C-alpha positions in Angstrom: 31.5 2.7 99.3 30.3 -0.4 100.1 28.7 -2.1 97.7 25.2 -4.5 97.9 22.0 -5.1 96.6 20.3 -3.1 99.5 22.6 0.4 99.3 22.0 -0.3 95.2 17.9 0.0 96.1 18.2 2.9 98.3 19.9 4.7 95.5 17.2 3.5 93.8 14.5 5.2 95.6 16.1 8.4 96.0 16.7 9.1 92.8 13.1 8.3 91.7 12.0 10.6 94.3 14.8 13.3 93.3 13.6 13.0 89.3 9.8 12.8 90.2 10.3 16.5 92.3 12.1 18.1 89.6 10.7 21.2 88.5 12.4 22.5 85.3 15.0 21.1 83.2 18.0 23.0 85.3 17.1 20.7 88.0 17.4 17.6 85.9 20.1 18.2 84.3 22.0 18.5 88.2 20.6 15.3 89.0 22.3 13.6 86.2 25.6 14.8 87.1 25.1 14.0 90.8 23.1 10.4 90.1 25.3 9.4 86.5 28.3 11.8 86.3 31.9 10.8 86.7 31.6 11.5 90.5 28.0 10.6 91.2 26.3 8.4 93.4 25.7 5.5 91.4 28.8 5.4 89.3 30.8 5.4 92.4 28.9 2.2 93.1 30.1 0.6 90.0 33.8 1.3 91.1 33.2 -0.4 94.8 31.8 -3.5 92.5 35.2 -4.8 92.8 35.5 -4.8 96.3 32.8 -7.7 96.4 33.4 -11.3 97.0 33.4 -13.6 93.3 29.7 -14.6 93.8 28.3 -11.3 94.7 30.0 -9.4 91.6 27.9 -10.8 89.2 24.4 -9.5 90.5 25.6 -6.7 92.0 27.0 -5.5 88.8 23.6 -6.6 86.9 21.5 -3.9 89.4 23.7 -1.4 89.0 24.2 -1.4 84.8 20.1 -1.9 85.0 19.7 0.9 87.4 21.6 3.3 85.4 19.7 2.7 82.5 16.7 3.1 84.8 17.8 6.1 86.4 18.2 7.4 82.4 15.3 6.9 81.0 13.5 8.5 84.1 15.4 11.8 83.5 14.3 12.3 79.7 10.9 11.1 80.6 10.7 13.8 83.5 12.4 16.0 80.5 9.7 15.2 78.1 7.2 15.9 80.6 8.3 19.2 81.9 8.2 20.5 78.2 4.7 18.8 77.8 3.7 21.0 80.2 5.6 24.3 79.3 3.6 23.7 75.8 0.3 23.3 77.5 0.7 26.4 79.8 1.5 28.1 76.5 -1.9 27.2 74.9 -3.6 28.5 77.8 -2.0 31.7 78.2 -1.4 32.3 74.4 -3.8 30.2 72.5 -3.4 31.0 68.4 -6.2 29.6 65.9 -3.5 27.7 63.8 -6.7 27.1 61.2 -6.5 31.4 60.7 -4.2 32.4 57.9 -4.0 36.5 57.7 -5.6 37.7 54.7 -2.8 39.0 51.9 -2.5 42.4 51.4 -4.5 43.4 48.3 -3.1 45.6 46.0 -6.9 48.0 45.2 -6.6 49.5 41.6 -9.2 51.8 40.1 -10.6 53.0 36.8 -8.7 53.4 34.2 -8.0 56.8 32.6 -10.1 55.9 29.4 -13.5 55.0 31.5 -12.7 58.0 34.0 -12.9 60.1 31.0 -15.8 58.1 29.0 -17.3 58.1 32.5 -17.0 62.3 32.6 -18.4 62.6 29.0 -21.7 61.0 29.7 -22.1 62.2 32.3 -21.7 66.1 30.8 -23.9 64.9 27.8 -27.1 62.8 29.5 -27.3 66.7 31.4 -27.8 67.9 28.0 -30.3 65.1 27.5 -28.3 62.4 25.6 -28.5 58.8 25.7 -25.9 56.1 25.1 -26.4 54.0 21.8 -24.2 51.0 20.6 -23.7 49.2 17.3 -21.4 46.5 16.5 -17.7 46.5 15.4 -17.7 44.4 12.5 -19.9 46.9 9.9 -20.9 46.5 6.5 -19.6 48.8 3.3 -22.9 50.6 3.7 -23.6 51.7 7.2 -19.6 52.5 7.4 -19.1 54.3 4.6 -22.3 55.1 1.9 -24.8 56.1 4.0 -22.7 58.8 5.5 -22.0 60.1 1.6 -18.7 58.2 0.8 -19.6 56.4 -2.0 -16.9 54.0 -3.3 -14.1 55.7 -4.9 -14.6 58.5 -2.5 -11.1 60.4 -1.7 -12.2 60.8 1.7 -12.0 56.9 1.9 -8.7 57.5 2.0 -8.6 59.3 5.4 -10.4 56.4 6.8 -8.4 53.2 5.7 -9.4 50.5 7.9 -9.0 46.9 8.2 -11.2 44.6 5.9 -12.2 41.3 6.5 -11.3 38.4 3.7 -15.1 37.8 2.6 -18.2 39.6 1.8 -17.1 43.6 1.8 -17.7 43.7 5.9 -14.7 45.9 7.6 -13.8 46.8 11.3 -15.8 50.1 11.8 -13.4 53.2 11.6 -15.8 55.6 13.2 -18.9 55.0 15.2 -20.8 56.8 13.0 -22.3 53.9 11.4 -24.2 53.6 15.3 -25.8 56.9 14.1 -27.3 55.6 11.2 -28.7 52.5 12.3 -30.5 54.9 14.9 -31.9 56.9 12.8 -33.4 54.1 10.6 -35.0 52.5 13.8 -36.1 55.9 15.6 -37.6 59.5 14.2 -37.1 63.1 15.9 -36.0 64.3 18.8 -32.6 62.3 18.7 -30.4 63.1 21.0 -28.1 60.2 20.9 -23.7 59.5 22.0 -22.1 56.4 20.6 -19.1 55.3 22.4 -16.7 52.8 21.6 -13.6 51.4 19.9 -12.9 51.7 16.4 -9.7 50.9 13.8 -7.6 52.4 11.1 -4.7 51.3 9.3 -2.7 54.2 11.7 1.1 54.3 11.7 1.2 54.5 15.5 3.5 57.6 17.3 2.9 60.1 20.1 -0.5 61.2 18.6 -2.6 57.9 16.8 -2.5 54.5 17.0 -4.4 51.7 15.0 -7.0 50.7 17.7 -9.1 53.9 19.4 -12.1 54.5 21.0 -14.6 57.3 19.4 -17.6 59.2 21.5 -20.1 60.2 18.5 -22.5 62.7 18.9 -25.7 63.1 17.1 -28.9 65.7 17.5 -31.9 65.9 15.2 -34.8 68.1 16.1 -36.4 70.8 14.2 -35.3 74.1 14.0 -31.7 72.9 14.8 -28.8 75.6 14.2 -25.2 76.4 13.8 -25.3 78.2 16.9 -26.8 75.0 19.0 -23.8 73.5 18.0 -21.4 75.7 18.5 -22.7 76.5 21.7 -23.3 72.4 22.6 -19.1 72.7 21.9 -18.3 75.4 24.3 -20.1 73.6 27.3 -19.0 70.3 26.9 -15.3 71.9 26.4 -15.3 74.0 29.5 -16.9 71.4 31.1 -14.5 68.5 30.7 -11.4 70.8 30.8 -12.1 73.7 32.7 -12.6 77.1 32.0 -8.6 77.9 31.9 -8.3 76.0 28.8 -9.3 78.1 25.5 -11.4 77.0 22.6 -10.7 77.1 18.8 -13.0 76.4 16.4 -12.6 76.5 12.3 -13.8 75.3 9.2 -13.5 72.0 8.4 -14.8 69.4 5.4 -16.2 66.2 6.0 -18.6 64.3 3.3 -21.5 63.9 6.0 -21.8 67.1 7.5 -22.3 70.9 5.7 -21.2 73.1 6.8 -18.4 71.2 8.9 -16.2 72.7 12.0 -13.1 71.7 14.0 -12.7 72.2 17.3 -9.2 72.4 19.6 -8.4 73.2 22.9 -5.2 75.1 24.3 -2.4 72.1 25.2 -2.6 71.7 28.7 1.1 70.1 28.6 2.9 73.3 27.1 0.2 75.7 28.2 -0.3 76.4 24.5 3.6 77.5 23.8 3.9 74.2 21.5 5.1 70.8 22.2 5.6 67.1 20.7 2.0 66.3 22.1 0.2 69.2 20.4 0.7 71.4 17.0 1.5 74.9 17.7 0.0 74.6 20.7 -3.6 73.4 20.4 -5.0 69.8 20.2 -7.9 68.9 18.0 -11.1 67.7 20.0 -13.7 66.7 18.0 -15.2 67.4 13.9 -18.7 68.3 13.8 -21.2 70.0 11.5 -24.7 70.3 11.0 -26.1 66.4 9.4 -25.9 66.3 5.7 -29.2 66.3 4.6 -28.3 63.2 2.2 -27.1 61.4 5.4 -31.0 62.4 7.2 -32.6 60.6 3.8 -30.2 57.8 4.2 -31.3 57.6 7.6 -35.3 58.0 6.7 -35.4 61.2 8.0 -37.4 64.0 6.3 -34.7 66.7 5.8 -37.3 69.4 4.8 -38.8 68.8 8.4 -35.9 68.1 10.8 -31.9 69.4 11.2 -28.9 68.4 13.2 -25.4 68.3 13.7 -23.2 65.6 14.9 -20.0 65.7 16.6 -17.1 63.1 16.7 -14.4 62.9 19.2 -11.3 60.5 20.0 -12.0 59.5 23.7 -8.3 59.0 24.0 -7.2 62.2 23.0 -9.6 63.9 25.3 -8.4 62.1 28.1 -4.8 62.9 27.1 -6.0 66.4 27.2 -7.7 66.3 30.3 -4.7 64.4 32.4 -1.9 66.0 30.1 -0.7 62.7 29.0 2.1 63.1 26.3 2.1 60.0 24.5 -1.1 57.9 23.6 0.8 54.9 23.6 1.4 55.0 27.5 -2.7 54.5 27.7 -2.3 50.9 26.5 0.9 49.7 28.2 -0.5 48.1 31.1 2.1 50.1 33.1 0.6 50.0 36.6 3.4 52.6 37.6 1.5 54.9 34.7 -2.0 54.5 35.7 -1.4 55.2 39.2 -1.3 58.5 38.8 -5.1 58.8 37.5 
């Protein structure tokens, strides 16, 4: 084609109109080919520069190169404009609040089996008129042993081997019985309390023993309380806690702070009473109990000539094992969520 400035101006006007009218990226791509491709309009004009007179060639070449740069810039600008329009359309039709972050899924937990067991025990005894009493976990020798008819050197202390502090004769309590003494010192009958809490003993850890565990002890002191009242209380608790299908066994026992003393056991729910690693011949002891020794009442500032009472103590961990058929007491403190999810 014959190239001159007028032809280049016509190409520029046509290119500007077509680029402005382009409605999508495909049209822009085709325009680039039509204008700047090997066979494009402007490319053909550049090839014809050699046919111009020498005095016109320089000006026409500069005008053609400037037009090529302009067309390239206009194509890119229109492409960006179309992309902006597309994003704006999405924003109008599919608005998303980028400031909102959905809450991550939270795994909800539940009460530990020991807490569940204690809650149920408390509810059972509250129906019988008992209240909860608490006391210190670090005790003096008097309240932990002497006031309970266990003087220094008494062989029964071997059964409650404990952890002693370095000074002052203090120790980690071996049972919650000191709470009973402290409560009697501060209250007069009628008394109906349960004393739950952690206790500590120098035990070898195995499937049925731990050096730290929880106890729930109970004390009832009123006028004319008999052994039959204690047995009835044990039966009511056992059937309420474990169900009517569990068998109950009550046998004689000995504790320095009760006279007479008994032990209560229920049939093992794991082996159904046939015998397994968690029980002794099909039975699991749930508590020791007995009528409060008169001297213990005196130590608690209560007149044994007027009042009588009974006391009992059970391991909360053992009750949870029986309640939920847990074979190994150590599982209760492993914090394994795979185990805890079962309850």
